[in-house]
C-alpha positions in Angstrom: 0.0 0.0 0.0 1.3 3.4 -1.0 0.8 5.8 1.9 1.5 9.6 1.7 2.1 11.7 4.8 0.8 15.2 4.2 2.4 17.8 6.4 0.6 21.2 6.3 3.1 23.8 7.7 2.5 27.4 8.6 5.4 29.2 10.5 7.0 25.9 11.7 10.6 26.9 11.3 11.3 25.6 14.8 9.8 22.1 14.1 9.8 21.2 10.5 13.3 20.0 10.1 13.1 17.7 13.1 9.7 16.3 12.0 10.6 15.5 8.4 14.1 14.1 9.2 12.5 11.8 11.7 10.3 10.4 9.0 13.1 10.2 6.4 15.5 8.5 8.8 13.2 6.1 10.6 10.1 5.6 8.4 11.4 5.5 4.8 8.6 3.1 3.8 6.2 6.1 3.7 6.3 9.0 1.3 5.7 12.5 2.5 5.1 16.0 1.2 5.3 19.3 3.1 2.7 21.9 2.1 4.1 25.3 3.1 1.0 27.4 3.6 2.5 30.9 2.8 4.7 30.9 6.0 6.2 34.3 7.0 9.2 32.6 8.7 12.0 30.3 7.4 9.8 27.2 7.0 10.1 27.1 3.2 13.8 28.1 3.3 14.6 25.2 5.6 12.7 22.8 3.4 14.6 24.0 0.3 17.9 23.8 2.1 17.3 20.1 3.1 15.8 19.2 -0.3 12.5 18.1 1.3 9.6 17.2 -0.9 7.8 20.5 -0.8 4.7 22.2 -2.2 5.3 25.9 -1.6 2.1 28.0 -1.6 2.9 31.7 -2.0 -0.2 32.7 0.0 -1.7 31.6 3.3 -4.8 29.6 2.4 -5.4 28.2 5.9 -5.4 24.6 7.0 -8.3 23.6 4.7 -6.5 25.0 1.7 -3.1 23.4 2.5 -5.0 20.1 3.3 -6.7 20.1 -0.1 -3.4 20.9 -1.9 -2.0 17.8 -0.3 -5.0 15.7 -1.3 -4.7 16.9 -4.9 -1.1 15.8 -4.9 -2.0 12.4 -3.4 -4.7 11.9 -6.1 -2.4 12.9 -8.9 0.4 10.5 -7.7 -2.0 7.6 -7.2 -1.6 7.0 -3.5 -3.7 4.3 -1.8 -4.0 6.3 1.5 -3.0 9.7 2.8 -2.6 10.9 6.3 -2.8 14.4 7.7 0.3 14.9 9.9 1.0 18.0 12.0 4.2 19.9 11.2 4.6 20.9 14.9 5.8 17.5 16.1 2.8 16.5 18.1 2.0 13.4 15.9 4.0 10.3 16.3 4.8 8.2 13.2 5.0 4.8 14.9 1.2 4.7 14.7 0.9 5.2 11.0 1.3 1.5 10.1 -1.6 0.5 12.4 -3.8 3.1 10.8 -2.8 1.9 7.3 -3.8 -1.6 8.3 -7.4 -0.4 9.0 -7.5 1.2 5.6 -6.4 -2.2 4.1 -9.2 -3.9 6.0 -11.8 -1.6 4.3 -12.0 1.6 6.4 -12.6 4.8 4.5 -11.2 7.1 7.3 -9.0 6.1 10.3 -8.7 8.5 13.2 -5.6 8.4 15.3 -7.5 8.6 18.6 -6.1 9.5 22.0 -9.1 8.1 23.7 -10.0 4.6 22.5 -8.5 2.9 25.5 -7.5 6.0 27.5 -9.8 8.3 29.5 -10.2 11.9 28.5 -8.8 14.4 31.1 -11.3 16.8 32.7 -10.1 20.0 31.0 -11.9 22.8 29.2 -10.4 21.7 25.9 -11.8 18.2 26.5 -15.2 19.6 27.3 -15.2 21.0 23.8 -14.3 17.5 22.5 -17.1 16.0 24.4 -19.6 18.4 23.0 -18.5 17.6 19.4 -18.6 13.9 20.2 -22.2 14.3 21.4 -23.2 16.3 18.4 -21.7 13.7 16.0 -23.5 10.9 18.0 -26.8 12.8 17.8 -26.6 13.4 14.0 -25.0 10.2 12.8 -25.6 7.6 15.6 -21.9 6.9 15.6 -19.5 7.4 18.5 -16.2 9.1 17.7 -14.0 9.1 20.7 -11.6 11.8 19.5 -13.3 14.1 17.0 -10.8 16.9 17.2 -7.8 14.6 16.5 -5.9 16.1 13.5 -4.2 12.7 12.8 -6.5 11.2 10.2 -5.9 8.8 7.4 -8.1 8.6 4.2 -8.6 5.9 1.7 -8.1 6.4 -2.0 -11.8 7.0 -2.6 -12.0 9.7 0.1 -8.8 11.3 -1.2 -10.5 11.8 -4.6 -13.6 13.4 -3.0 -11.5 15.7 -0.8 -9.3 16.7 -3.8 -12.2 17.5 -6.1 -14.6 19.2 -3.7 -14.4 22.5 -1.9 -15.6 23.2 1.7 -14.3 19.9 3.0 -11.6 20.8 5.4 -10.0 18.4 7.9 -12.5 19.1 10.7 -15.1 17.3 12.7 -18.0 18.6 10.6 -16.5 17.0 7.5 -16.0 13.7 9.4 -19.7 13.8 10.5 -20.7 14.5 6.9 -18.8 11.5 5.6 -20.3 9.3 8.3 -23.8 10.4 7.1 -22.7 9.5 3.6 -21.9 6.0 4.7 -18.2 6.1 5.2 -16.6 3.4 7.3 -14.7 5.1 10.1 -12.2 3.3 12.4 -10.2 4.6 15.4 -6.8 3.4 16.5 -5.2 4.3 19.9 -2.3 6.7 19.6 -0.2 9.0 21.8 0.6 12.6 20.9 3.5 14.8 22.1 3.4 18.4 23.2 4.5 21.1 20.7 8.2 21.9 21.3 8.5 25.2 19.4 6.0 27.9 18.5 2.5 28.4 19.7 -0.9 27.0 18.6 -3.1 29.4 16.8 -6.1 28.3 19.0 -6.2 30.8 21.8 -9.3 31.0 24.0 -11.4 33.3 21.7 -10.5 31.3 18.6 -11.3 28.1 20.5 -14.8 29.4 21.3 -15.3 30.5 17.8 -14.2 27.2 16.5 -16.6 25.3 18.7 -19.5 27.4 17.7 -18.7 27.1 14.0 -18.3 23.3 14.2 -21.4 22.9 16.3 -23.6 24.8 13.8 -22.0 23.0 10.8 -22.5 19.5 12.3 -26.1 20.3 13.3 -27.4 22.3 10.4 -25.1 22.6 7.4 -24.1 19.0 7.2 -27.6 17.7 7.7 -28.9 19.6 4.7 -25.9 19.1 2.5 -26.4 16.8 -0.5 -24.8 13.4 0.2 -22.0 12.2 -1.9 -22.0 8.6 -3.2 -18.9 6.9 -1.8 
């Protein structure tokens, strides 16, 4: 199975070299591509200096835009599966093979979940995760233990849909929509590390805005959206 690791990167100069070299040195069985999303720092320069496989977007299109660029690349190159993989070093590559095994068994989407066998901590952030989990359960009948996990792998068929359609970012509302369309979703237990360098863009106000947007999209937009035949 040909698996592509898609690494969206925005202002990750402190992380990107370590993240990619870890993949190259220890997991050469997987291909990768860095999608530089119009970074204002040295992210692109570092990738060029190291001869990393790079798609260099001149403007910042946001995570959804970088994600779709990676999916278009995966489709064009004929990959059997593609995984979204953070450029900040939080995702751990030792779990990719287990996720690929689920795709090989017939899953359309595999979530690298922190909470299949582990209990969620009682934090404000996890309260948001629980709300989204409840909304997905309400609208699809399916329990997703870690709806906000950014470590997701997609089958060849889902790659095509994500590459060819707009307004399908790597978010919980898209996941809920695919479930309503009949996608087979699996979760595998993973562990994630803390960011070493830089800061997450999700501060308190953005987190609240994100939750509201996702909640409305899961409850209203996705329910009335025309289903795609998988």
